[in-house]
Every structure is written in structure tokens, then in C-alpha cells.
N, C-alpha and C positions, 0 to 999 in steps of 0.2 A: 316149285312150279313157276312158270312165267305165264300169267293169265291176262288176257284182254277181255274185259267185259264191255259189250256194246248195248247201250240202253237209250231209250227215247228221251229220258230225262234223269237227272241225278240231283242229289242234294245241292241247294236248298229247295228244289221243287218238291212238292208234297204229293203224297198218294202212296197206296200200299206197295206198288211195284218199285217205286223210288225209294221207299224206306228199306225195302228187301235188299236191293242191290247195294245201297250205301252201307248198311250194317254188315252185309256179307263181305264186301270189299275190304272194309276196315279190319274185320276179324281175320280174314285170310292174310292180310298184311301183317297183322300182329303175330300171326303164326310163322312168319318168315318168308312167305311167298311174295313174288314180285307181281304187283297188280296195277294195271293201267285201265282206265275207263275212257271210252269214246262215246260221246253223247252230244246233244243239242245244247244250245245257249239258253234255252227257254225254261220258264217255270210254269207255263200255262199251255196246255195242249190245245186249247180252244183258239189260240192265236199264233202259237210258235214264235212269239216275239223274242228277238235276240236281246236278252237282258243281262246275261252273266258274262264274266271274263272268259277269254279263250282258253286259258289253262291255269291250273293251280295244283299244288300238292296239299292234300288234306288228309292228316293222320297217316301219312305214309303212302296214300293212294295217289297216283299221277292221273289227274283228270284233264282231258283234252276235249274242249268243246267246239263244235262246228256251227257256223252260221246256217240258218235255214230259211227257206222261203216262207213268207207270212201266210197264215191261214186266213183267207178272206171270204167274203160272200160267195165269190166265184168258185173257190176251192170247196166250200161246203156244198154248192150246187153240183160240182162235179162228183163229189162223194155220193150224194143222194141219187144222182143219175146212175152212177155205176152200180150201186147196191140194188136199186129198183130193177134194173134190167138183168143184172146177174141172177138175182133170186128167181126171176121169171124164166130165164133161158139156160143159165149156167154157162154162157158163152165166154170163152177166154177173152174175147175182144173187149169186154167191159172191165176186166181186172186192172188195166192201166188207170182208169178213172178212180178206182178204189185206192190203188197205191198212191196216186197223187193227192187225192183228197184226205187220206188218213195222215200223210206226213209223219214225222218231219222230213222234208226234202232238203237235205244238206249236201250240196253239189261236191264239196270236197271230201266227203266222208269216204266214198268208195275208193277213189284213188289212194287215199292215205292208208286205208286198211289193206289194200292190195300191196302197197309198198312195204308196210310194217308187218304183215302177217307172220312172216317167218321168224320174227324175233320172239314169237310166243309159242308155247307148247300147246295151248288151246285157246279157242275163242268161245266165250260164253255170251249167248244172246239173251237179253232180259226183256221180255214182253214181245209176244208174237205179232200183234195186229197193227202195230205202227210200222212205218216203211223202213226204218232202220234195220229191221230184222232181215228182210230180203236182201238189202245191201250187204250186210255183214255175211250172210250165208253164201251169197254168190262169190264174194271176195275170198272167203275161207276155202271154199271148194276149189276155186281156181288155184290157190296156193297149197292145196292139199294139207291143211291144218284141221285137226279134229274139232268138232263143234258140239257143245252142249247147249241146250236151250231151256230156259224157264219161261213157258208161254203165258202163264197167268190166264188160262182159258176160263172164260165165263160160259159154263155149260149152257145156260138159258139164253145166251146171246150169240147167235151164230156168226154175227159179223166180226166177232173177235177171233174166229178160227176157221170158219166154214167157207173159205174162198180158195180157189185153185192154188195160187202161189203160196198161200199160207200153209196149206196141207202139204205142198211140196217141201217146204222148210221143215215141217214136222217129220215127214218120211226120211228126208235126207240128213237129219242130225244124228250124231253118233249116239246120243242119249238125251232123254227129256227129263227134266226135273219138274214133277208135278208138286203143287203146293197143298194138295189134299188128296185123300183116298178116292173120293168120287171123281176127281179130275183124272186120276190115273185110270180108274175103271173105264171112264168114258173114252179115253184115248186108246186104251187097249181093245175095247170092244169094236172100234172102228178100224182097227189094224193099221193105224197111222205110224206106229213104231213099236217094236217089240222090247225096247230097253227103256222102260219108264220107271223112274224111281221117286218115291214120295220124299220130298224134302220139307217143304213148308215155310212159314214165316216164323220169325222169333224176335224177341226183345232183349235188349241189354238192360237188365233190371237196374243197374246202377244209374241209368238215365232217367229213372222215374223216382226221384227223392220223395221223402216223406213231406207232405205239405199240410198245414193246418187248414181244416175245413172252413172255419169261420173267416180266417184271413183271406182264403181263396174267394169266398163268397163276397166279401167286401170289395175285393179287387174288381170283380165282375158285376157289381151293382146288384147283388142278390141279397135277399133278406137272410138274417141269421137262422131263423126258424123257417119251417115249410119244406115241402117235398119238391126237389128240383129234378126235372127230367132234362137230360142232355141229348141233343142231336149234334154229331161231330162228324163233319165230312163236307165234300163239295156238294153244293146244293143243286144237284141235277135231279131230274124227275125220277129216275130209277132207284135213287138212294132212299126214297120213301118219306121224304120230308113232308109232303102233303098229307100222307096218311097220319104222320105224327101230329100235325097241327089239328087235323079233325078230331083226333082222339083227345087232344088236349082241350080243345074247345068244348067237347062233350063233358070231359071231367071237370072242368073249371066251373060248369054250371051249378055243380053241387059241392065243390071243394075249393074254397077261395085260398087255401094254403098251398095250392099246387102251382108250380112255376115251370116255364119252358125256356130253355137256353139253347138257341141255335147258333152254332159256331161253324164257320167254314166259308171258303170262297163263294161269292154269289155267282149266279149264271142268269142268262136271260129268262130261264124258266123261273128261277126264284124271285127275280126282280118283278116279273109280271104277276106273281102270285101274292106278294106282300100287301098290296093294296086291300085285299080282302080282310087282312088282319090288323091293319093300321090302328093304333090306339088301344089294342086289346091288353086288358089287365094281366100281369103275370108273364108277359112275353118279353124276352131279352134277346136281342140280335147282336151277333159279332160277325164280321167278315173274316178275311184272312188274318190270323193272328200269329204272334210270336210263339216259339216253342214253350216259353214260360207261361203264356196266357192259356195255351192248349192244356198244359199240365194242370194249371189252376182250375180249368173247367172240369177236368176229370176228378180232381180232388174235391170240388164243390158240389158235384151232383149226387143224387141218390140212385139213379139208374141211367144207363146209356141205352138210347133207343135208336136203332138204325135198321129198319125193315127193308133193306136194299134187296132187289131182285136181280142184281147183276154183279156178283162178287165171285172171284176166283178163290178168295180165302176170307178176308175181312179182318185186317190187322188191328183195326180200332177196337174189336172186342177184347183182344189181348191187352190193349192199353187200359181199358176200363178195369180189367181184372188186376192189372198192376196196382191199382188203387182199391182193390177189393170191392168193386161195384158190380151188382148184377147187370145183365144185359138182356135186351129183347131184340131179337132178330127175325127175319123172314125165314119161313121154313123152305128153304131151297137146298139143293143137294150139297153144295160146298159147305155152307154155313152149318148145316145139320150135322156135319162130321166134326164140328168144332165145339158148338154150343149144345150142351146136353139139357134138354127141355126139363124144367122144374128142378134142375140140380144146381147149375151155375147161371141160369137165366131162363128165359122163356122163348120158344119159337111160336110165331103166329103165321097164319096163312096170309099170303100177299093180298093186300087190299081189304082185308077184314078188319075194319075200324073198330067194330064192336068187340071183337076178340082182343084187340090191343087195349081198349078201354077197360076190359075185365082184367087183363093181366097187370096193368098199371094200378088198378084199384086194389088188387090183392097185395101188391108191394107196399102201397100206402098204408093199407090197414094192418100189415103184418111186418113191422120193421125188423123183427127177429129173423123172420124168414129171409128177408132181403139181405140182411148182413151175412146170414149163412151162405146164401148163394154167392155173394161176393167173395167170401173166404174160399169157397170151393173152387171158384174160378182162379183165384190166386194160386191155390195149390196146384191146379192143372197147368197154369202157366209155368210154374217153377219146374214142374216135372217133364213137361213136353215141348214148351215153345220158347226156349231161350235161343239167342243167337249162337251160342256156343254149340248147342245140340244140332241145330240146323246146319251150321258150317261143317260139322263132322260128316254129315251126309253128302253135302256138296263137295267137300274136299276129297272124300273117298271116291265119289263118282268121277270127278275129274281126273284123279290119279289113275283109275281103272281104264278110262277111256284113252288116256295118253299111252298106257302100256299096251293096250290092244292095238291102237293105231300104229305104234312103233313096230309091233310084231307083224302086222299086215304089210307095212312098207318094206320091212326087211325081207319078207317072203316074196314080195313082188320084185325086189331087186335081185334076188337070187335066181328067180325064174327067168328074168331078163338076161 
């Protein structure tokens, strides 16, 4: 198959959707398919700053990056204005403000897809709510090239999908690849598309090498002994960092052998929050880190905690399981279909700090239980969430859509 993947960002940009499309593209190429990626030059959706080269070939994947307009305070105001008024009225006239505010606005992307589209058997759109999705969808429809989309719908966050033009993309795509069963159910219940397949996210286990716990702790400035709680992700409000810190503060009052490691890119939210915790014993902060440091953090910790309320999937939980670590997540629909409460981790109600403290205390007090949960997570990962298994689903869906499209085009030609 000749496949064009269109994504808002691609490696080395970090994020669940970015990891998904990068791993998928590389595995499809390894299987002999021709894969190209059209994306932005950005590694940070907060700014859409043009930082990466315009083109490269990475592990057989041809990556073409387009310059985008910067995301400024003016852009953010336009987005806020569009959402505020669209929620109130659902008037289509506010959708251009949302499209513009979301970005990335890459002026050269649409004409290039329009020109190149017929070179491909199928166009796969990765991530719905950024503006590249509509651009790719319109160009593909004009060129009559079949479309599959992995929308990464955050069910609890309507702004990721519940906008007129976003719903039009979902309805008009030939198939949707959901990353969880709750996402599929949500889409089907709303009648946005009848062809929804659960794909999911997966890891390449060979990229999670065995690491010594003590050496990893030394690298990150952590003590050899003690219980280490890890938060790993972009430090935005909805990821639950503040809830984690409040739980850690409460736990630390009675347990001086507990430490908190916060790893991930800072945001305006986190920068404004840190002053409350300056100088706190047991707190270790890292911003954007290398892949090696990220893996060291996973190897060094005793539990990964990310009670995010806005996840389509949550690939970081799989990464913790790769190192046989238990996880604590928020009890939201998508994550509840991945993390089995009290088996491979714990689920806590969003915002319930006392509940999070209780679950952490149980893990600290019962290391045998904690290790068992981590082992259960690793077994589930190997059974259900490898890149190879996920690619089987995507590959089969794309092939089926291509065959169906060819049949329809042949029938239309004969009728003409």
C-alpha cells in the first residue's frame, strides 16, 4: 500500500498521538508499505514554532514538514472567542476562529496534498482537533482518495471533537480507528460513522531496555532507598499534576522516605504553581528530557501517577508497565478500559486527593502487592498493546477501505 499520514506533529515531538503515528509509520514501512508523513515543523503545539528540518527519511518513512504560523496571544484569544461563542450558539460562523486558533496553520500543506494525493492509495489523518485534519480531509475528498482517521477523541473534552467541521470529518471519513472501546462506543452512539474499528496504542518493547534501578536513580538525583512517585507528561492542568502534588504533600508529612519526581515540559500553568512548592523536601523536577532520561525515570520509580481527566488512551501507562511498575490513573472512560483497578494499578476519582493518598499509602506499605500489579501490567502489555498487534488492525482496516473504495469507483465508472 502507498499511504500518506497527515499529522499535527511527528517525532521528535512528544505526546501520545505523536508516538502512535511514529511507531505505526515505522512498522508499516518495515512490512513493505510505502509511507509518507506530512506534518508541521513544530515540537510544541503551544507555539507551533518552526524548529525541525523540512524533510528527512527516518527508518524508511519519508517525512515532509511544513512551516506553520506561530501561535501567539492573538491566536489563543481567537480560539477562546470561537469556543465561547460556539458553545453558546453552535453557529457555524464561529468555527473559523476555532480552526485558526487550534492550528497548525501550514499554508503550503493544502496545495501540496491536493497535488500529491493521487500518488497514494489512502490518506490517514492522525488527530482530529488540530487544523491539519480538515485540510487533509478536504484535499483527499477533492481528489477522491479514501480516508481513514485516528481522531484520538477525548470523550470528556468536547473541544477535541464536538465542533461542526470536526464532526463533518468524522462523518465523511471512510473508517475511524478508535484507540479504545469507550471511544468507539461514544462515536457509534452519536451516529458520526458506522465503520469504527478499535485499534489502540502500542509499544515496541525492544525500545524499553532493561535498566538498573539504582543507576537510574543516581542519574536523576534520587536516593537509593525510598519510595519514588513519578509524574511523566506535559505539565498541563488537566493531566492532574496539582492533585499529585497535594497528595504527595499530605503523604510526606508522615513518611519522609517518599519522593516525588515530576518529568515533562513545563507550561504556564505549572510555572505559576511551582512557587507553592519551592524548597519542598523530596521533590525533584525535570522539564523536557531525552528519551534516555525518560526511560531512566520509569526504571527509577516505584509507581507512575497521572490522574489525567483528558486522555483518549494514555500511552504513558503502557510505558510504566514496560518497566513492571504499577500505575494510578483517573477513573475516566478511556483509561478505565486500559487500567484494571486493583489488578495492574489503581483508578481514583478525579480531584479526590484523599483517595489518591490512600492508594499511594497502600503501595508504600505493601511492596509485594505493588510488584504484582507491575507484573500484571507487563503481561497485559505483551498480550494486547504491542505496536505489531496494533499495526495488524490498522493495516487490515486500510486494506479493506482501499478495496471497498476501488469497488465503488469501478461501479461508478460503469454506471457513467
